N, C-alpha and C positions, 0 to 999 in steps of 0.2 A: 163648373164650366169656366175655362179661361183662368184657372188658378196655377200660378207657378210657371207660366210659359217662358218667362225670361230665364229662369233657372234650368228648366227641362231642355230648352233649345240649346243650352251650352254643354250638354253632356251627350255621350254617344247614344244613339237610338238602341233601346233594349236594356239600358243600364238600370232603369227604374221599372217598376211593375207596370203592366199595361193600363191599370186603373189610373195611376198617377199621370202617365203620359197622355191618356185620353182626356183627363180633366184639364190638361194644359192646352188643349186645342181650342183656339178662339173660333167662335161661330161667326161667320160673316153675315153682313146685312147690307148688300150693295145699295138698296133703295135708300136706307137711312144715311149711308155714306154720301150719296149724291145730295140729299137734302142739306146735310151739314156743310158740304162743299159749297153749295149755293149761298148759304149764309156767310161763310167766310169770304167768298169772292165778292159778295155785295159790300161787305165792310171794307175789304182791302182796296177795292176800286173806287170807293167813295172819296169825295174831296176832303172830308174830315174823317180819316180812318181812326176809329177809337181804340184799336188793338194796340196795347202797350207791349204785350208779350203773348206768345201762343205756343202750345205744346200738345202733341198727340198723346192719346192714352194707349201706349204699347206695353212693353214689359214693366211690371210693377203697378199697373193700373193707376188709380187715384193717387196713391202714395208717391209714385215717381213723377207723375205729371204735375200735381199741385205743389209738391215740394220744390221742384225746379222753377215753377212760376214765381214763387215767393223767396227764391234763394237769397236775394239781396236785402230783404226786409223782414222776413218772418211772416207768419200768417196764422189765422184761426179758421178751421173748417168745421162747419156745423153739420154733423153727420145726418141729422134728421132731414136736411135739405137735399141729400144725395138720393137719386132715384134708386129704389129697391123693388124688385119684382117678386122677391121671395122673402117673406117675413122670417123664415128660419135661418137666414144668413147670419153668420157670426160677424163681429166687428172686423176680424181679419179678412174675411171673405168680401165684405163690403168695400174695405179700403184697398184690397190688393187684386181684385178680379180684373181681368184684361179684356178689352174689346177695342178694335181699331176704329169703330164708328163714333168715337167721342173725341171732342177737342176741348182743351182747357184754355180759357182766355183770361188775361188780366186786363181790365178796362176801368176807366174812371166811372165813379158812381153815377155821374150825370148822364151817361150814355146808356144806362141799363134799359130804360123804357124803349129807346130807339132800337136797340138790339133785339128786345123781346118782340117788338112788332115785326121785324124782319124774320125772326125765327118762326113766329106764328104764320106768317105768309107762306113760308116754305115748309110748314108742318114739321119743323125740327124741334124736338123737345129742348127746352131752355131752363136752366136752373141757376140761381144765384146761391152759391154754396159757402161763401166765406169772404174774408177780407184780409188785406195786408195789415200788419200791426206795428212794424218798426222795432220790435223787441228782439228780433233775430231768434225767435222760437217758432216751432211748428207744432200746433196742437190740432188733434181731431177730437172734437167734443160731442158726446152723445146727448140726447134730450134729457137724460137723468143727471147730467153734470159730470159723468165719468169721462175720463180722457184716455182712450186706448193708446194714444200717442201724444207725448208731451216732451219734446226734445229740443235741444239747441240746434240751430241750423248747421253749425260747424260739425255736429255729430253726423250729419248726412254728407257734407261736402268738404270739410276741412281736415278730417283725420283719416282719410282713406289709406289703408296700408299699401305699401309698395308691393307690387307683384313681381317676383323674380322668376323668369322662365329660363330653364337650361335645356339645351338640346345639342346634339352632335350631327354634323353633316354626314349623310349616308350617300355614298356614291352609287348611283344606279346606272347600269349600262344596258343599252338596247342595240339590237342588230338590224341591219338592212338586208333585204332579200336580193337574190339575183332575179333579173327579169329580162324578157325578150320582147323587143318592139313588134315582132311578128304576132304577138298575142294582144295587140292594141285593142281590137274589137272587144275581146273578153274583158280587158281592163276597164274600158269605158263603160260597158254595161254594168259591171260590178260596182263601180263608183256611183253611177246614176241611181242604183238601187239603194245605196246607203242612206239611212234615215236622215242624216245631217245634210245630205245633198239633194235627196229626192223631193218631189213635189209636196207642198204643204197644204194642198187643197182640202184635205180632210179636216184641217183646222179652220181655214178661211171661209169655207162654204157654209159654215154654221152661224155666222154673225152678220149683222147689218154693218157694212163697211163704210157707211156714210152718215152715221149719227151726227146730229147738230147741223148738217148742211155745210159745215166749214171744212170738211175733209178734202184736201187738195191733192193728196197723193196717198192712195190706199195700197193694200198689198198686191192687188192684181193689175196686170199691165197687158197691153197688146190687144189685138183684135178679138182673140178668144179668151181674154181675161184670165191669165194664169198668175199665181202668186210668185212674182219675180222681182218685186220692188226692192231696191237697195235701201231705201229710206222711206219714212212716212212723213207727211206734212199736213198741217192744218192752217187755214187762213185765220188772221187775227180778227177779221170782221167780214161782213157780207158784201162790202163795196170795194175795198182796197185789194192790193196784190201782195201786201206784206204777210208773212206767215212764220211758222216755226217748223223746222225739220228735225226729225229724230232718227237715230240709227243705233245699232248694237254691234258688238264684236266680242268674240271669245276664242280661245285657242287652247283647250285642255290637253290635247295630245302633244302640242309643242311644249307645254309646261311640264309634261312628264320628263322630257329630255332635258330641258333647261327652264327652270321657273322664271328666270329673268326674261328670257326670250318670249315665254308665254305671255307675260304682261305687256311687253312691247308690241307683239303681234296683235293682241286683243285691242289695244288702243288704235293701232294702225288699221285694223279691219273696220272698227267703228268710223274712223275718219275717211277711209276710202269708200265707205258706204254713203257718206254724206257729202263728199266732195263734188258730186255732180249736181248739187243744188246751189243756186247763186246766193251765197251767204253775204249778209250785210257788210261785215268787216273781215271776210275771209276766215282764216284759221282763228283769228282773235275773237270771232263770234262764238266759238264753240266752248261749251262747258261739259264736263264729264261727270258721270256717277260711276262709282266702282263697287260692285257687289262681290265680295270675296267668299268663295265656296271652298273650304279646305278641311281635310281630316286631321285637325290639330291633336296634340297630345299623343301622337304616335311617333316613334323614333324617326328622326330626320325630317319630319313634316313641318315642325315649327321653324327649323332652319331654312327649309325651302320657302316657306311663307315669307320669312324675313327678306330673302333675296328677291322674291316676286314683288313685294310691296316697295322695296327700295328701288327696283328697276322701273316700276310703274311711276313712282314719284319723280325719279330722275328724268325719264322720257317726257313726262308731261311738263316738267319745268323747262326742259330744253326746247320744247315746242312753244312754250309761253302760254299754255292753256291751263285752266284750273280744274280741280276735282273737289268741288265744294261739298259734296255729299256722297253717301254710299251706304252700304249695309254689309253685314257679314253673317255667314253661317259657318262657324268654325268647328262644328262637331259632325262633319260629314263621314261618320263611321257607323256602320250597322253591325250590331252584335247578333250572332246566332249561336247561343250557348257559349262555347269557348272560342268560336271562330269569329273573325272580324273581316268585313269587306270595306275597303277604303274607296271613297269617291275621289277621282283624280282632282287634285288641287287646281283651281282656276279662278280667274277674275273675269266677271262679265261686265263689260264697259258699255254704258249707255251714253250717247252723245246727243246734245241738243244745241240748236243754233237758230238765230233769226235769219229768215230768208227775205231777200229784197223783192223778188217777184216769183210767186208760186207757179206761174204759167211757164217759167223758163227752166223748171226742174227737168233734167234730162231723163228720158225713159230708157230702160234696157232693151226695148223692142227694136230689133234691127229693121231699118227701112231699106226696101229694095230700090235703090237709086243708083243708076249707072254712073260711073265716074267717081264713086266714093270709095274710101279705103278704111280698113280697121287697123288702128295703131295699138301697139302694146306700150304702155307708159309704166316704167319701173319706179316704184316708191321705196324699194328696200336698200338699194346700193349695196347689194350683197350677192354672193354666188347663189345660184339656184340650188335649193336643198329640198329633199323629199321627206325629211323627218317630220313627224306629226301630221302627215297628209292623209286625206281620205283614201288615196291610192294605197298607201302602205297599210292602212287599217283593213282594207279588203283582203290583204295578203296575210293578215294576222301579225303584223309587225308595227313597231313604233318608229324605228329608225334611229340612227346614231348622230345625225347632224340636224339641228333645228334652224329654220329660217329666222331672220330677225331684221331690224332696221339698223344698219351699221353706221349711219350718219344722219343725225337729227336735222342738221341744216339742210342737207339734201332733201330730206322728206318735206321740210317746210317749203322749199323751193318747188318741189313737185306739186304740192298741194296748191301753191299760189299760181303755178303755170296752168293747171287744169281749171282753176277758178277763173282765170282770165279767158280761157277758151270758152267756158260756159257763159260768162258775162258778155262776150262778143258774139254769141250765137253760132259758134263754129263747130259745135258738137251736135250731131244728129241723134246719136244713141250712144249709150255707154253702160258698162257693167264692171263691178269690182271683181278682182281675182281673189278668191278665198277658198272655201271648201270645194274640192274637186279640181282646182287648178284652172289653167287657161282653157283647156278643152271644154270643161263644163261651162265656163263663162261664154264661150263661143256658141255652144249648143243652146244655152238658155236665152241668148239674144235672138235665136231663131225660133224657139219653141212657141212663143206667144202670138206669132203670126202664121197664117196658113200657106204663105208662098215664099219663095226665095230660099237661098242657102248661102254658103260661104266657101270660097276657094282659099284655103290657108296654106300659104307658101312660107315656110319658116326658116329659109336659108339666111335671112338677115339677122336672125338671133344667133350670135356667135357662141353656140354651145353644141357640142357633138352629140349629147344625150337627148334624143327626142322625147323619151319618157319624162325626163326632168323638165323639159320645156313645157310639156302638156299638163303635167300633174303637180309640179311644185307649187306651193301656196305662199310664195314670197309676196308681200303686199304690192299691189299694182292695180291698174285699171286697163280695160279695153275701151277705146272710143272710136266711133264711126264718124269720119269727117269728110267734107267735100273739098274745101279749099286747102288741100294738103300742103302746098308750098308755104302758105302763111302759117299754118299750124306748126310745121317743122321749124320755121324761123322763130316762132314764139318759144317752142320747147328748147331750141338751141340757145336762145337768149337767156333762159333760166338755167342752162347747164344740165338738162334732164336727159337721161337715157331713154331712148324709144326705138321702135322698129315697126315698119309696116308688116303686118302678119297675115292679112286676109283682105279679100274684096268680095262684095256681094255678087252672087250669080243667080240666074233665073231658075236653075234646077234646084229641086228640093233635096240637096245633098250637102254634106260637109266633106270637102276634099282636103286631105292633109298630105302635104308634100314637104320633104326635106332631103336634099341630095338625091340618092337613088330610090329613096322610099316614097311610095305613093299609095294611099288607100282611100276609098270612098265609103261614106256611111249614109244611110237613109235617115234623115232627120226625124221623120214622122215615126219610124220604128223605134228610134232611140227615145223619142218623147213618150211613147207608150211604156217603155222600160222605166223611164223616170217617173211616170205617173202611177205605175202599178203599185209602188209602195204605199202611196196615198190611198189607193183602193183597198189594200190589205188592212190598213189602219181603220179606214172608214167602215169596213165590214163589221168590226167589233163595236162601233158606235151606232151605225145606222142600219145594220142588218145587211144580209147578202143582196137582197133584191134592190134596195135603194142604192147601195154602193156600186153594184154592177151597172145599173142604169146610168149612174153618174159617169162611170168609167167609159161606157160605150158612147156617151153623148157629149163629153166635155169639149171635144175638138169641133163640135158642130154649133157651138153657141155664138 
């Protein structure tokens, strides 16, 4: 169990026998993971933190973890001190088995007793397994004196061969379909049914969303608590208002058209998801993590990955934010005999930032307040494009033009402008524009409350194509505001493009108007369409009876 995971994860699924691949699967133990985390946190937050260096046990197990801990000094590991649950394990299996619920620490000898007491309190197994030597050698020694490993440290770290990867760019072309705005009702319903857009209640209704008591912003919002949050947030303690907000973004369909644009839009989505939280230092508060999912070693894919990583780095640098960590799964190819299936290359961006006041995080739930308006704030500084959108996906197309952010400075100004509006308490409700486009954002702002609707008059958006206005996924946000003259002045001062697009109305309808076009939609009917996908997933997990009861009653809670 847990043998060779680092190697197996780097090859295409199906390349090795099922036995080898099954052995490589690490078995999770979340309870032990929590115990270990409690120990580490206690040490890290103490006034005299004894941890000199720390490393997780991932790929390579003890060998990788312990060798990197003593990289600068060398060290001796006593194998009889390593925990072994099966006496038949070979030296290779003891040294190389992988499990995520273990951490290696390098600490001064004088602190061992204190750490042992903390570990015993948390019921986390604790072992002293070796020491640094200063001789720049790494040895694993058995009780009988034999040393399965006895090597110079530079054999591990100083003589790694250069890897040369060669690839050629493969030009992929996709087409866009014809469409008719008179089919708008069908278009909206199909987009709302799409898994990426539809309700995620089938996931969120199975967990305790307030573990620890510090959860300040969980998945569900509004009077009937539907999973619509743009970001999550936790308080730092039980008394203050400071906290940490997190969000994610990804754009796999956009990356199919243009891998560079896919990276930019992924970062932009993560940031527009977190922009409605009052961040301590604005955009400078944000740190990102990048998880690369790519079918490498297939023709053209390494070249596409290079472009995607380069664009990700350039955009983050232009914004002045860091990507200190990340992960990669670069073997996203499944083999079925001689056939291959590629997963679309994408980067999943996670954003985290300190929040000044968790109580001022803006909710996406529209408030029915007369005299308020919904504004569209553009973050992309780019033409509206349908490429990579949920709308085109429902038509079986990818599209030929991908949205992106064409001006990083403009994006920074847009972020700063919305942050000022949040800090000054001028935004009543807000929602990012991403999967499903503007029309989905409008509907989702209405879904989580049982009353009120929107009258969307789109003539102030200077674009003749209504479908692009409603379904393009260019980065942006919708904000509901009351003091609209002041809001407009602030946005103008920052040089940001915006338009009034809707106003709340008493009727439970979404009215869409532009030029001669006018159509009305029943919000509650569309909410059931949006929720039904969750019900269909829930049937497979909870059974027909429970899932159907949930579907019938979700709007009554």
